[in-house]
C-alpha positions in Angstrom: 0.2 -9.0 13.7 -1.5 -5.8 14.8 -4.7 -4.6 13.1 -6.3 -1.3 14.1 -10.1 -1.8 14.3 -12.5 1.1 14.3 -16.0 0.4 15.7 -19.0 2.4 14.6 -22.4 3.1 16.1 -23.7 0.5 18.5 -20.5 -1.5 18.2 -18.6 1.1 20.2 -19.8 -0.6 23.4 -17.2 -3.3 22.7 -14.3 -0.9 22.9 -12.0 -1.2 25.9 -12.0 1.9 28.2 -8.6 3.1 27.0 -9.6 3.1 23.3 -8.9 6.4 21.4 -11.0 7.7 18.5 -13.3 4.6 18.6 -10.3 2.5 17.5 -8.6 -0.4 19.2 -5.5 -2.3 18.0 -6.1 -6.1 18.0 -3.2 -8.6 18.1 -4.0 -11.5 15.8 -2.1 -14.5 14.4 -0.7 -14.1 10.9 -3.3 -15.1 8.4 -6.3 -14.2 10.6 -9.5 -13.2 9.0 -12.0 -10.4 9.6 -14.3 -12.9 11.4 -11.4 -13.7 13.7 -10.8 -10.1 14.5 -14.5 -9.6 15.3 -14.4 -12.7 17.6 -11.2 -11.4 19.3 -13.2 -8.2 20.3 -16.0 -10.3 21.7 -18.5 -9.0 19.1 -21.2 -11.5 18.2 -20.9 -12.3 14.4 -24.4 -11.1 13.7 -23.7 -7.7 15.3 -20.9 -6.7 12.8 -22.6 -6.9 9.4 -20.4 -4.5 7.4 -16.6 -4.8 7.3 -14.4 -2.3 5.5 -10.7 -3.0 5.1 -8.6 -0.1 3.8 -11.7 1.6 2.3 -13.1 -1.6 0.5 -16.0 -3.6 1.7 -15.0 -7.2 2.4 -16.5 -10.6 3.5 -15.9 -12.1 7.0 -13.6 -14.7 5.6 -11.2 -12.1 4.1 -7.6 -12.4 5.3 -6.0 -9.5 7.1 -2.4 -8.2 6.9 -0.4 -6.4 9.5 -1.4 -2.8 9.8 -4.5 -2.9 7.6 -7.3 -0.7 8.9 -10.6 -2.5 9.7 -13.8 -0.7 10.2 -16.9 -2.5 11.5 -20.5 -1.4 11.3 -23.7 -2.9 12.7 -26.7 -3.7 10.5 -28.1 -0.6 9.0 -31.8 0.2 9.4 -33.6 2.3 6.9 
């Protein structure tokens, strides 16, 4: 399945050179989770603290479906 992943802030350094609009499409096995998408991009698990799927915050063990939009954010400092 194909999942578009948008990387924000310091996570942008994990984008491939040909990525457009801070987004890369990741090829995953059916039934893959957010954590597996993060790993597929080579992002250390503790670097992607906030995951949003189709506008809703989710946990790393949340399953993904083909075409869902995943946005990842690093830890926020305040």
